[in-house]
C-alpha positions in Angstrom: 199.1 32.0 72.2 200.1 35.0 70.3 196.9 36.9 69.1 197.3 39.1 66.1 194.0 40.9 66.7 191.9 42.2 69.5 188.6 41.8 67.8 187.3 40.0 64.6 183.9 40.7 63.3 182.5 37.6 61.8 179.5 38.1 59.4 180.8 41.6 58.4 179.0 41.4 55.0 175.5 41.2 56.6 173.4 44.3 57.3 174.0 44.3 61.0 177.6 43.2 60.5 178.3 46.3 58.4 176.9 48.6 61.0 179.2 47.0 63.7 182.2 47.4 61.2 181.2 51.0 60.7 181.0 51.5 64.5 184.3 50.1 65.2 186.0 52.0 62.5 184.6 55.3 63.9 185.5 54.3 67.4 188.8 52.8 66.8 189.9 53.5 63.3 192.5 51.3 61.7 196.1 51.0 62.8 195.5 52.6 66.2 195.3 51.1 69.7 192.8 48.3 68.9 193.8 45.9 66.3 190.8 44.4 64.5 189.7 42.7 61.3 186.6 41.7 59.4 185.7 38.1 58.4 183.2 36.3 56.1 182.8 33.7 53.5 183.4 35.9 50.5 186.5 38.1 49.9 184.7 40.2 47.3 181.9 41.0 49.6 184.4 41.9 52.4 186.3 44.1 50.0 183.0 45.9 49.0 182.1 46.5 52.7 185.4 48.0 53.5 185.4 50.3 50.4 181.8 51.4 50.7 182.4 52.4 54.3 185.6 54.2 53.5 187.8 52.2 55.6 191.5 52.1 54.7 192.8 49.2 52.8 195.1 48.2 55.5 192.0 46.8 57.5 192.7 43.0 57.3 190.0 40.8 55.5 189.8 37.2 56.6 187.8 34.4 54.7 186.1 31.7 56.6 182.7 29.8 56.1 180.4 29.3 59.1 180.4 25.5 58.4 184.1 25.0 57.9 185.3 24.0 61.3 189.1 24.0 60.3 188.8 27.5 58.9 187.0 28.7 62.1 189.5 27.2 64.4 192.3 29.0 62.4 190.3 32.3 62.6 189.5 32.5 66.2 193.1 31.5 67.2 194.2 34.8 65.8 192.1 37.0 68.0 191.2 37.8 71.6 187.5 38.5 70.9 185.0 37.4 68.2 181.9 39.3 67.4 179.4 37.2 65.3 176.3 38.7 63.8 175.7 35.4 61.8 172.2 34.1 62.8 169.9 32.3 63.5 172.5 30.9 65.9 170.7 27.7 66.3 171.1 27.1 62.6 174.6 28.6 62.1 176.3 29.4 65.3 177.6 26.3 67.0 180.7 25.7 65.0 182.1 29.1 65.7 181.0 28.9 69.3 182.7 25.7 69.9 185.9 26.9 68.1 186.0 29.9 70.5 185.4 27.8 73.6 188.2 25.5 72.5 190.8 28.1 71.6 190.3 30.3 74.6 188.9 33.1 72.5 186.2 35.5 74.0 182.9 35.5 72.2 180.0 37.9 71.9 176.8 37.5 69.8 173.3 38.8 69.4 171.5 35.7 70.4 167.9 35.9 71.4 167.3 32.2 71.2 167.0 30.9 74.8 166.4 27.3 73.6 169.7 27.2 71.8 171.4 29.0 74.7 170.0 26.4 77.3 171.5 23.6 75.2 174.9 25.4 74.7 175.5 26.4 78.3 176.1 22.8 79.7 177.8 21.8 76.4 180.3 24.8 76.3 180.8 25.5 80.0 183.6 22.9 80.6 185.4 23.8 77.4 185.3 27.4 78.1 186.4 27.1 81.7 189.3 24.9 80.7 190.4 27.2 77.9 189.7 30.6 79.5 187.3 31.7 76.9 184.5 34.1 78.1 181.4 33.2 76.1 178.8 36.0 76.4 175.4 35.7 74.6 172.8 38.4 74.1 175.0 41.4 73.5 172.5 43.6 71.7 169.1 45.2 72.6 168.2 41.9 73.8 169.4 41.7 76.5 171.9 44.4 77.5 169.6 47.4 78.4 167.5 45.0 80.5 170.2 42.9 82.0 172.4 45.9 83.0 169.4 48.0 83.8 168.5 45.6 86.7 172.2 45.4 87.7 172.4 49.1 87.8 169.2 49.5 89.9 170.2 46.9 92.3 173.7 48.5 92.7 172.0 51.8 93.4 169.6 50.3 95.9 172.6 48.9 97.9 174.3 52.4 97.8 171.2 54.4 98.7 169.0 52.0 100.6 171.5 49.5 102.0 169.3 46.5 100.8 168.6 44.7 97.6 165.3 44.9 95.7 163.4 41.7 96.1 161.1 42.6 93.2 162.0 44.6 90.0 159.7 45.5 87.2 161.2 46.3 83.9 158.6 48.4 81.9 159.2 49.5 78.2 157.9 53.1 78.1 158.9 53.9 74.5 160.3 52.2 71.5 160.6 53.9 68.1 162.1 51.5 65.5 161.5 47.8 65.3 163.4 44.6 66.0 166.0 43.5 63.5 165.4 41.0 60.8 167.7 38.7 62.5 165.6 38.7 65.6 162.5 37.8 63.6 164.3 35.0 61.7 165.5 33.7 65.1 161.9 33.6 66.3 160.7 31.8 63.3 163.6 29.3 63.6 162.6 28.8 67.2 159.1 28.1 66.4 160.1 25.6 63.6 162.3 23.9 66.3 159.3 23.5 68.5 157.5 21.8 65.7 160.3 19.2 65.7 160.8 19.0 69.4 157.7 19.9 71.4 159.7 19.8 74.7 161.4 22.9 73.6 158.2 24.9 74.5 158.7 24.1 78.2 162.1 25.6 78.0 161.0 28.7 76.5 158.2 29.1 79.1 160.7 28.5 82.0 162.2 31.7 83.4 165.0 29.7 84.9 165.9 27.8 81.8 169.4 29.4 81.8 170.1 28.7 85.4 170.8 24.9 85.5 170.6 23.7 89.2 168.6 26.5 90.6 164.9 27.3 90.6 163.6 30.5 92.3 160.2 31.5 93.3 157.2 31.6 91.0 157.6 34.4 88.5 154.8 36.6 87.3 152.6 35.6 84.3 153.3 38.4 81.8 151.1 37.1 78.9 148.0 39.2 79.8 146.9 42.8 80.4 147.5 43.8 84.1 147.6 46.8 86.4 151.1 47.5 87.9 151.0 49.0 91.4 154.8 49.9 91.2 154.4 51.7 87.9 150.9 52.9 88.6 150.0 52.0 85.1 148.3 49.3 83.0 150.7 47.1 81.2 150.7 44.5 78.5 153.0 41.8 77.0 156.5 42.6 75.8 157.6 40.4 73.0 161.3 40.1 74.2 160.5 39.4 77.8 160.9 35.6 77.4 164.5 36.1 76.4 165.4 39.1 78.7 163.9 37.6 81.8 166.0 34.4 81.4 169.1 36.4 81.1 168.3 38.5 84.2 167.9 35.4 86.3 171.1 34.0 84.8 173.0 37.1 85.8 171.7 36.9 89.3 172.6 33.2 89.6 176.2 33.8 88.2 176.7 36.7 90.8 175.8 34.4 93.6 172.2 35.5 94.1 173.1 38.8 95.9 169.5 40.0 95.5 168.1 37.1 97.4 166.9 33.6 96.6 163.4 35.0 96.3 164.1 37.6 93.7 161.2 38.3 91.2 161.6 40.0 87.9 158.8 41.0 85.6 159.1 42.7 82.1 156.2 44.3 80.3 155.1 47.4 78.2 153.4 50.4 79.7 150.0 51.2 78.4 149.0 54.2 80.6 146.4 54.9 83.2 142.7 54.9 83.4 140.2 53.3 81.0 142.3 54.2 78.0 145.4 52.5 79.5 143.5 49.4 80.3 142.1 49.3 76.6 145.6 49.5 75.2 146.9 47.0 77.6 144.2 44.6 76.5 144.8 45.3 72.9 148.6 44.4 73.5 147.6 41.1 75.0 145.2 40.3 72.1 147.8 41.3 69.6 150.4 38.9 71.3 147.9 36.0 71.3 147.1 36.5 67.7 150.7 36.8 66.7 151.6 33.6 68.6 148.8 31.8 66.9 149.6 32.9 63.5 153.4 32.2 63.8 152.6 28.7 65.0 151.0 28.1 61.6 153.7 26.9 59.1 152.2 28.6 55.9 152.2 32.0 57.7 155.9 31.6 58.6 156.7 30.7 55.0 154.8 34.0 53.9 156.6 36.1 56.5 160.1 34.7 55.3 159.1 35.4 51.7 157.4 38.8 52.0 158.2 40.5 55.4 161.7 39.7 56.6 164.4 42.0 55.2 166.4 40.3 52.4 170.1 39.7 53.1 171.9 43.1 53.3 168.6 45.0 53.8 167.5 47.0 56.7 166.3 50.6 57.7 167.8 53.7 56.3 170.3 55.6 58.2 167.6 58.3 59.0 165.3 55.6 60.3 168.1 54.3 62.5 169.2 57.7 63.8 165.6 58.9 64.5 164.8 55.8 66.5 164.9 55.6 70.3 163.8 53.7 73.3 163.2 54.1 77.0 162.9 51.3 79.7 161.8 52.1 83.3 163.0 49.9 86.2 161.1 50.0 89.4 162.2 48.0 92.4 160.9 47.4 95.9 162.9 46.1 98.9 161.5 43.6 101.4 160.4 46.5 103.7 158.5 48.3 101.0 161.0 51.0 99.9 161.1 51.8 96.2 163.8 53.0 93.7 163.3 53.8 90.0 165.8 54.1 87.2 165.5 54.6 83.5 167.6 53.2 80.4 167.4 55.3 77.2 168.9 54.6 73.9 169.5 57.2 71.1 169.0 54.9 68.1 166.6 52.4 66.9 166.8 49.3 69.2 167.2 46.5 66.4 170.0 48.0 64.4 171.4 51.4 65.4 171.7 50.8 69.2 172.5 47.2 68.9 175.4 47.6 66.7 177.0 50.2 69.1 176.1 48.0 72.1 177.8 44.8 70.8 180.9 46.9 69.6 181.3 48.2 73.1 180.8 44.6 74.7 183.6 43.3 72.5 185.9 46.4 73.5 185.1 45.8 77.1 186.2 42.1 77.0 189.2 43.1 74.9 190.4 45.8 77.1 188.7 46.3 80.4 186.4 43.6 81.5 185.3 43.7 85.2 188.0 42.6 87.6 187.2 39.4 89.6 185.3 37.5 86.9 186.8 34.1 86.4 188.5 34.0 83.1 186.5 31.2 81.4 182.9 30.1 81.1 179.5 30.9 79.7 178.4 34.3 81.0 175.8 37.1 80.6 176.8 40.6 80.0 175.6 41.7 83.4 177.8 39.0 85.2 180.9 39.2 83.0 181.1 43.0 82.4 178.5 44.7 84.7 179.1 48.3 85.5 182.3 48.5 83.5 180.4 47.9 80.4 177.6 50.3 81.6 180.3 53.0 81.8 181.4 52.4 78.3 177.8 52.4 77.0 177.2 55.8 78.7 180.4 57.3 77.4 180.4 56.0 73.9 177.1 54.3 72.7 174.3 56.7 73.5 172.8 54.5 76.2 172.1 56.3 79.4 171.3 55.0 82.9 170.0 57.3 85.5 168.1 57.2 88.7 164.7 59.0 88.4 163.5 58.6 92.0 165.5 58.7 95.1 163.5 57.8 98.2 166.3 59.0 100.5 165.6 62.6 99.3 161.9 62.6 100.2 
């Protein structure tokens, strides 16, 4: 099939969508090596986005509605890759996803909704395999820095230690700048889905919910305060861990379990040493319990939607995005007790500034240089589909740095 475009950004008029458009314009320009377009349901709004960002009028504007299956089929048939920022995906995502899976069009999104992903994987795997479409969920802050952080550390362990790490701890050391409004809206939609289908709670609690047919060893309980021997620090719960851990285990499964059938992954926030660190860790755990209890209450969710979530088109200022940052440590241990550490840092706020660059590079990676040897069609994770190839792009272009911070072979 003749594809007019390399990439189409669907949802370009939303706040995150505009940031992605701005990033692609700065990275690729218009009329250069990468042919791209923007899409949404309103031509007037698309025109305003293009003009506000100072993009040449030669950038194609494509109209399609997220609920119009025929329009979506025509849209995705024109491109090699679709970026979609239209969430919550459990409410708005399936028609576009199915159109891509049927048309053989690669797909990347910002999904942090493991319940929806767990339903879509078996539903779309056959279609995508037959058509050649590479479906890649979770291509933003959740979960690329974590997914690729583990892939990177395991790669370095094989190079430096000659053995995989049987246990890896992902530890959020610093995070300035919050999660996106889309992430919060997805969480609220997930909680409302649990109200309609209580069995979904078991899926969300299952670290292997995205690895149908495989169950690994018991994974750590990351809901309470705990001392971490590998990090030598007290730690508390991290709100994105239920999403990221599932993607890490799916990457491992898709790669054929190169880190061993007993691989364990834990993801938490660092709180520090000593009594003060313990106090902070316990405060993090209490805060997480209170948040979960409040969010389970319908009227609370209604108030959050009305007064807390950003309105459509709203988000942090440029200064807030550019002064944000994050750092995540990854500490691994081999079966014989050797350890290796790495850090992943981002130079923008996680929810918007860094996420918009990360998903842009993921789409460019699929369009231009996805990792060799990956079967052409199926439902993938970033770590399994693009791996170190995407890592190189992020380091070169997106302000995300991966580095080893301790090498036991040099002791």
